[in-house]
Backbone as a printed PyTorch tensor [residue, N CA C, xyz], in Angstrom:
tensor([[[  -6.6920, -143.8900,   15.4570],
         [  -7.7590, -143.6930,   16.4130],
         [  -8.6020, -142.4950,   15.9640]],

        [[  -9.9050, -142.6580,   16.0040],
         [ -10.8120, -141.5950,   15.5770],
         [ -10.8000, -140.4550,   16.5950]],

        [[ -11.0870, -139.2650,   16.1090],
         [ -11.0630, -138.0880,   16.9760],
         [ -12.0630, -138.1860,   18.1190]],

        [[ -13.2720, -138.7070,   17.8480],
         [ -14.2810, -138.7620,   18.9100],
         [ -13.8920, -139.7460,   20.0100]],

        [[ -13.1960, -140.8040,   19.6820],
         [ -12.7300, -141.7470,   20.7080],
         [ -11.6580, -141.0950,   21.5680]],

        [[ -10.7670, -140.3550,   20.9390],
         [  -9.7190, -139.6440,   21.6670],
         [ -10.3130, -138.5900,   22.5930]],

        [[ -11.2840, -137.8490,   22.1050],
         [ -11.9420, -136.8200,   22.9200],
         [ -12.6460, -137.4590,   24.1190]],

        [[ -13.3270, -138.5750,   23.9170],
         [ -14.0140, -139.2610,   25.0170],
         [ -13.0400, -139.7560,   26.0770]],

        [[ -11.8700, -140.2440,   25.6730],
         [ -10.8700, -140.7120,   26.6430],
         [ -10.3110, -139.5570,   27.4680]],

        [[ -10.1130, -138.4160,   26.8350],
         [  -9.5820, -137.2530,   27.5460],
         [ -10.6150, -136.6950,   28.5220]],

        [[ -11.8950, -136.6940,   28.1360],
         [ -12.9490, -136.1070,   28.9680],
         [ -13.4360, -137.0350,   30.0770]],

        [[ -13.1640, -138.3160,   29.9880],
         [ -13.7070, -139.3100,   30.9280],
         [ -13.4630, -138.9930,   32.4030]],

        [[ -12.2900, -138.5400,   32.8390],
         [ -12.0930, -138.2780,   34.2790],
         [ -12.9320, -137.1220,   34.8260]],

        [[ -13.4090, -136.2350,   33.9580],
         [ -14.1400, -135.0510,   34.4000],
         [ -15.6500, -135.2440,   34.4120]],

        [[ -16.1380, -136.3380,   33.8950],
         [ -17.5780, -136.5680,   33.7990],
         [ -18.1030, -137.1050,   35.1230]],

        [[ -19.1800, -136.4900,   35.6200],
         [ -19.8120, -136.9260,   36.8670],
         [ -20.7110, -138.1200,   36.5940]],

        [[ -20.6580, -139.1010,   37.4710],
         [ -21.4250, -140.3280,   37.2760],
         [ -22.8560, -140.2240,   37.8080]],

        [[ -23.1120, -139.3300,   38.7450],
         [ -24.4110, -139.2560,   39.4150],
         [ -25.4620, -138.4570,   38.6440]],

        [[ -25.1250, -137.9120,   37.5030],
         [ -26.0310, -137.0290,   36.7650],
         [ -27.1760, -137.8320,   36.1430]],

        [[ -28.4290, -137.4830,   36.4620],
         [ -29.5670, -138.1770,   35.8530],
         [ -29.8000, -137.7080,   34.4170]],

        [[ -30.6990, -138.3760,   33.7380],
         [ -31.0440, -138.0230,   32.3650],
         [ -32.0350, -136.8620,   32.3850]],

        [[ -31.6850, -135.7560,   31.7480],
         [ -32.5410, -134.5800,   31.7320],
         [ -33.2950, -134.4860,   30.4270]],

        [[ -34.5290, -133.9960,   30.5200],
         [ -35.3610, -133.7390,   29.3530],
         [ -36.0240, -132.3820,   29.5330]],

        [[ -36.4850, -131.8190,   28.4410],
         [ -37.2050, -130.5630,   28.5590],
         [ -38.5310, -130.8270,   29.2580]],

        [[ -38.9820, -129.8580,   30.0070],
         [ -40.2370, -129.9970,   30.7210],
         [ -40.0660, -130.5000,   32.1380]],

        [[ -38.8590, -130.7860,   32.5710],
         [ -38.6330, -131.2130,   33.9460],
         [ -38.4680, -129.9870,   34.8350]],

        [[ -39.0230, -130.0700,   36.0310],
         [ -38.7690, -129.0340,   37.0160],
         [ -37.6090, -129.5130,   37.8710]],

        [[ -36.5400, -128.7330,   37.9090],
         [ -35.3290, -129.1460,   38.6070],
         [ -34.9070, -128.0890,   39.6090]],

        [[ -34.0980, -128.5220,   40.5630],
         [ -33.4860, -127.6140,   41.5200],
         [ -31.9800, -127.8400,   41.4360]],

        [[ -31.2560, -126.7960,   41.0390],
         [ -29.8130, -126.8900,   40.8320],
         [ -29.1110, -126.2400,   42.0210]],

        [[ -28.1920, -126.9820,   42.6350],
         [ -27.4000, -126.4740,   43.7520],
         [ -26.0130, -126.1350,   43.2120]],

        [[ -25.6530, -124.8450,   43.2480],
         [ -24.3860, -124.3910,   42.6850],
         [ -23.5430, -123.7390,   43.7730]],

        [[ -22.2560, -124.0850,   43.8080],
         [ -21.3310, -123.5090,   44.7760],
         [ -20.8960, -122.1370,   44.2700]],

        [[ -21.0770, -121.1280,   45.1240],
         [ -20.6960, -119.7560,   44.7970],
         [ -19.5760, -119.3430,   45.7410]],

        [[ -18.4560, -118.8570,   45.1870],
         [ -17.3310, -118.3830,   45.9930],
         [ -17.3260, -116.8680,   45.9850]],

        [[ -17.4100, -116.2800,   47.1890],
         [ -17.3850, -114.8300,   47.3350],
         [ -16.2530, -114.4700,   48.2850]],

        [[ -15.2160, -113.8840,   47.7730],
         [ -14.0140, -113.5420,   48.5090],
         [ -13.4620, -114.7860,   49.1970]],

        [[ -13.5160, -114.8500,   50.5150],
         [ -12.9550, -116.0080,   51.2180],
         [ -14.0460, -116.9650,   51.7040]],

        [[ -15.2860, -116.7030,   51.3720],
         [ -16.4010, -117.5510,   51.7890],
         [ -16.9690, -118.2940,   50.5910]],

        [[ -17.6190, -119.4100,   50.8700],
         [ -18.3320, -120.1250,   49.8140],
         [ -19.6870, -120.5530,   50.3480]],

        [[ -20.6580, -120.5940,   49.4630],
         [ -22.0080, -120.9820,   49.8510],
         [ -22.6620, -121.7150,   48.6930]],

        [[ -23.7520, -122.3960,   48.9940],
         [ -24.4890, -123.1130,   47.9670],
         [ -25.7400, -122.3080,   47.6350]],

        [[ -25.9370, -122.0420,   46.3420],
         [ -27.1010, -121.2900,   45.8830],
         [ -28.0230, -122.2290,   45.1230]],

        [[ -29.3120, -122.1820,   45.4360],
         [ -30.3010, -123.0170,   44.7610],
         [ -30.9840, -122.2120,   43.6680]],

        [[ -31.2640, -122.8820,   42.5660],
         [ -32.0180, -122.2700,   41.4720],
         [ -33.0450, -123.2910,   41.0150]],

        [[ -34.3170, -122.9790,   41.1990],
         [ -35.3920, -123.9060,   40.8790],
         [ -36.1650, -123.3820,   39.6790]],

        [[ -36.3890, -124.2480,   38.6820],
         [ -37.1280, -123.8260,   37.5060],
         [ -37.3700, -124.9800,   36.5460]],

        [[ -37.8780, -124.6510,   35.3760],
         [ -38.2160, -125.6390,   34.3600],
         [ -37.1150, -125.6670,   33.2930]],

        [[ -36.7140, -126.8620,   32.9030],
         [ -35.7210, -127.0250,   31.8420],
         [ -36.4040, -126.7270,   30.5130]],

        [[ -35.9350, -125.6680,   29.8240],
         [ -36.5570, -125.3280,   28.5440],
         [ -35.7420, -125.8330,   27.3620]],

        [[ -34.4660, -126.1690,   27.5880],
         [ -33.6830, -126.7670,   26.5080],
         [ -32.4940, -127.5320,   27.0630]],

        [[ -32.0530, -128.5110,   26.2950],
         [ -30.8390, -129.2540,   26.6020],
         [ -29.9720, -129.2320,   25.3560]],

        [[ -28.6600, -129.2090,   25.5530],
         [ -27.7540, -129.1720,   24.4030],
         [ -26.4400, -129.8320,   24.7720]],

        [[ -25.8660, -130.5530,   23.8160],
         [ -24.5300, -131.1050,   23.9920],
         [ -24.0060, -131.6460,   22.6790]],

        [[ -22.6980, -131.6180,   22.5430],
         [ -22.0130, -132.2760,   21.4380],
         [ -21.2960, -133.5040,   21.9760]],

        [[ -20.5670, -133.3140,   23.0810],
         [ -19.9440, -134.4390,   23.7630],
         [ -20.5110, -134.4910,   25.1720]],

        [[ -20.2210, -135.5590,   25.8830],
         [ -20.7870, -135.7350,   27.2300],
         [ -20.3740, -134.6150,   28.1760]],

        [[ -19.1580, -134.1310,   28.0710],
         [ -18.6710, -133.1000,   28.9760],
         [ -19.2990, -131.7310,   28.6960]],

        [[ -19.7940, -131.5070,   27.4920],
         [ -20.3590, -130.2180,   27.1040],
         [ -21.8590, -130.1310,   27.3450]],

        [[ -22.4370, -131.0740,   28.0430],
         [ -23.8860, -131.1020,   28.2390],
         [ -24.3260, -129.9050,   29.0870]],

        [[ -25.3070, -129.1560,   28.5740],
         [ -25.8390, -127.9990,   29.2930],
         [ -27.3550, -128.0570,   29.3210]],

        [[ -27.9240, -127.4220,   30.3320],
         [ -29.3700, -127.2680,   30.4010],
         [ -29.6810, -125.7950,   30.6350]],

        [[ -30.7590, -125.3380,   30.0430],
         [ -31.2390, -123.9790,   30.2670],
         [ -32.4550, -124.0760,   31.1650]],

        [[ -32.3700, -123.4290,   32.3260],
         [ -33.4350, -123.4920,   33.3260],
         [ -34.0720, -122.1190,   33.4350]],

        [[ -35.4010, -122.0840,   33.4070],
         [ -36.1470, -120.8290,   33.4790],
         [ -37.0660, -120.8550,   34.6810]],

        [[ -37.0980, -119.7530,   35.3990],
         [ -38.0560, -119.6180,   36.4840],
         [ -38.6850, -118.2360,   36.4190]],

        [[ -39.8610, -118.1610,   36.9420],
         [ -40.6110, -116.9070,   36.9320],
         [ -40.4400, -116.2410,   38.2890]],

        [[ -39.8730, -115.0380,   38.2780],
         [ -39.7690, -114.2230,   39.4790],
         [ -40.7120, -113.0600,   39.2340]],

        [[ -41.7860, -113.0310,   39.9190],
         [ -43.0420, -112.3910,   39.6210],
         [ -43.1350, -111.6360,   38.3000]],

        [[ -42.6770, -110.3890,   38.1380],
         [ -42.9170, -109.7790,   36.8290],
         [ -41.9100, -110.2030,   35.7540]],

        [[ -40.8480, -110.8640,   36.1520],
         [ -39.7720, -111.1760,   35.2180],
         [ -39.5510, -112.6740,   35.1020]],

        [[ -38.9650, -113.0800,   34.0010],
         [ -38.5040, -114.4500,   33.8320],
         [ -36.9870, -114.4590,   33.8900]],

        [[ -36.4260, -115.3990,   34.6230],
         [ -34.9800, -115.4910,   34.7680],
         [ -34.5270, -116.8250,   34.1750]],

        [[ -33.5380, -116.7830,   33.3020],
         [ -32.9990, -117.9990,   32.6940],
         [ -31.5200, -118.1050,   33.0070]],

        [[ -31.1000, -119.3360,   33.2990],
         [ -29.6800, -119.5890,   33.5170],
         [ -29.2840, -120.8450,   32.7640]],

        [[ -28.0970, -120.8250,   32.2270],
         [ -27.5600, -121.9860,   31.5300],
         [ -26.5190, -122.6240,   32.4390]],

        [[ -26.7040, -123.9140,   32.7180],
         [ -25.7990, -124.6420,   33.6000],
         [ -25.0610, -125.7100,   32.8040]],

        [[ -23.7420, -125.7740,   32.9730],
         [ -22.9540, -126.8840,   32.4510],
         [ -23.0420, -127.9940,   33.5050]],

        [[ -23.6360, -129.1070,   33.1520],
         [ -23.9470, -130.1520,   34.1250],
         [ -22.7040, -130.7150,   34.7860]],

        [[ -21.6270, -130.8950,   34.0380],
         [ -20.4180, -131.5070,   34.5720],
         [ -19.4240, -130.4890,   35.1290]],

        [[ -19.8790, -129.2680,   35.3570],
         [ -19.0300, -128.2340,   35.9320],
         [ -18.7010, -128.5730,   37.3830]],

        [[ -17.4900, -128.2670,   37.8490],
         [ -17.1470, -128.5580,   39.2430],
         [ -17.9220, -127.7130,   40.2530]],

        [[ -18.5450, -126.6180,   39.8240],
         [ -19.3100, -125.7900,   40.7650],
         [ -20.7010, -126.3450,   41.0450]],

        [[ -21.1760, -127.2840,   40.2530],
         [ -22.5050, -127.8660,   40.4650],
         [ -22.4040, -128.9490,   41.5360]],

        [[ -23.0730, -128.7220,   42.6550],
         [ -23.0570, -129.6820,   43.7550],
         [ -23.9810, -130.8610,   43.4750]],

        [[ -25.2490, -130.5440,   43.1780],
         [ -26.2100, -131.5970,   42.8320],
         [ -27.3750, -130.9880,   42.0780]],

        [[ -28.1040, -131.8530,   41.3940],
         [ -29.2920, -131.4420,   40.6530],
         [ -30.4020, -132.4100,   41.0040]],

        [[ -31.5100, -131.8790,   41.5180],
         [ -32.6500, -132.7120,   41.8920],
         [ -33.7690, -132.5220,   40.8750]],

        [[ -34.3470, -133.6290,   40.4600],
         [ -35.5250, -133.5690,   39.5900],
         [ -36.7460, -133.5860,   40.5030]],

        [[ -37.5560, -132.5490,   40.4160],
         [ -38.7230, -132.4300,   41.2840],
         [ -39.9380, -133.0920,   40.6380]],

        [[ -40.2100, -132.7540,   39.3830],
         [ -41.3380, -133.3680,   38.6750],
         [ -41.1440, -133.2130,   37.1740]],

        [[ -41.9660, -133.9390,   36.4260],
         [ -41.8840, -133.9690,   34.9670],
         [ -43.2060, -133.4950,   34.3860]],

        [[ -43.1370, -132.6150,   33.4110],
         [ -44.3150, -132.1410,   32.7130],
         [ -44.3640, -132.7420,   31.3180]],

        [[ -45.5630, -132.8030,   30.7540],
         [ -45.7430, -133.3630,   29.4240],
         [ -45.4170, -132.2970,   28.3820]],

        [[ -44.3740, -132.5460,   27.6000],
         [ -44.0210, -131.6740,   26.4800],
         [ -43.6700, -132.5540,   25.2950]],

        [[ -43.8500, -132.0270,   24.0920],
         [ -43.5870, -132.8190,   22.8950],
         [ -42.4960, -132.2090,   22.0330]],

        [[ -41.7550, -131.2670,   22.5870],
         [ -40.7120, -130.6020,   21.8180],
         [ -39.3910, -130.6450,   22.5710]],

        [[ -38.3110, -130.4990,   21.8470],
         [ -36.9920, -130.4790,   22.4750],
         [ -36.7000, -129.1170,   23.0870]],

        [[ -37.2730, -128.0840,   22.5190],
         [ -37.0490, -126.7170,   22.9800],
         [ -38.4040, -126.0600,   23.2220]],

        [[ -38.6820, -125.6980,   24.4620],
         [ -39.9920, -125.1170,   24.7750],
         [ -39.8560, -123.6110,   25.0600]],

        [[ -39.2240, -122.9030,   24.1490],
         [ -39.0430, -121.4660,   24.2960],
         [ -40.3450, -120.6900,   24.2020]],

        [[ -41.3960, -121.3450,   23.6770],
         [ -42.6850, -120.6680,   23.5650],
         [ -43.2490, -120.3000,   24.9330]],

        [[ -42.7640, -120.9400,   25.9720],
         [ -43.2840, -120.6710,   27.3150],
         [ -42.8920, -119.2730,   27.7980]],

        [[ -41.9160, -118.6590,   27.1450],
         [ -41.5060, -117.3000,   27.5120],
         [ -42.6240, -116.3000,   27.2810]],

        [[ -43.3930, -116.5040,   26.2290],
         [ -44.4300, -115.5470,   25.8590],
         [ -45.7390, -115.7720,   26.6020]],

        [[ -45.8840, -116.9250,   27.2580],
         [ -47.1280, -117.2430,   27.9400],
         [ -47.1130, -116.7120,   29.3670]],

        [[ -48.2850, -116.3260,   29.8530],
         [ -48.3830, -115.8260,   31.2160],
         [ -49.5290, -116.5020,   31.9420]],

        [[ -49.4600, -116.4840,   33.2530],
         [ -50.4880, -116.9820,   34.1480],
         [ -50.9930, -118.3750,   33.7770]],

        [[ -52.2830, -118.5230,   33.5040],
         [ -52.8520, -119.8540,   33.2700],
         [ -52.3640, -120.4790,   31.9670]],

        [[ -52.0500, -119.6620,   30.9870],
         [ -51.5860, -120.1870,   29.7080],
         [ -50.2200, -120.8720,   29.8330]],

        [[ -49.4500, -120.4970,   30.8490],
         [ -48.0990, -121.0380,   31.0160],
         [ -48.0930, -122.3750,   31.7630]],

        [[ -49.2540, -122.8700,   32.1540],
         [ -49.3000, -124.1360,   32.8950],
         [ -49.0260, -125.3050,   31.9650]],

        [[ -48.3310, -126.2940,   32.4910],
         [ -48.0730, -127.5260,   31.7560],
         [ -48.6900, -128.6790,   32.5280]],

        [[ -49.0460, -129.7340,   31.8210],
         [ -49.6690, -130.8950,   32.4530],
         [ -48.5830, -131.7850,   33.0560]],

        [[ -48.7600, -132.1540,   34.3220],
         [ -47.7670, -132.9570,   35.0250],
         [ -47.9470, -134.4330,   34.7250]],

        [[ -46.8240, -135.1360,   34.5710],
         [ -46.8210, -136.5810,   34.4120],
         [ -46.5920, -137.1900,   35.7850]],

        [[ -47.4550, -138.1190,   36.1900],
         [ -47.3020, -138.7240,   37.5180],
         [ -46.7140, -140.0920,   37.4410]]])
């Protein structure tokens, strides 16, 4: 048996079925469960997907960036992590690259992307 088939069989029970197909340029809202002492709450993080990466299905990650007025905040989310409650796709922008890190250097009007309807 090949190694990749064995790895896929082991990872199969942990993969979430409801996960949509992500691409760079999507605006998403990620709901993540945060545990603080004896309490738990859901934290939302809304931003643009600037990169996607994976080797196997279970290792799929997305990097989400949002602008908080003077600063840019980026977070990397493991999609199949048990702390991720849900991920909503809000809208899709037109991009032609797999990694849109150039958006970090752009500000104000230059940072706008064209929306796909």
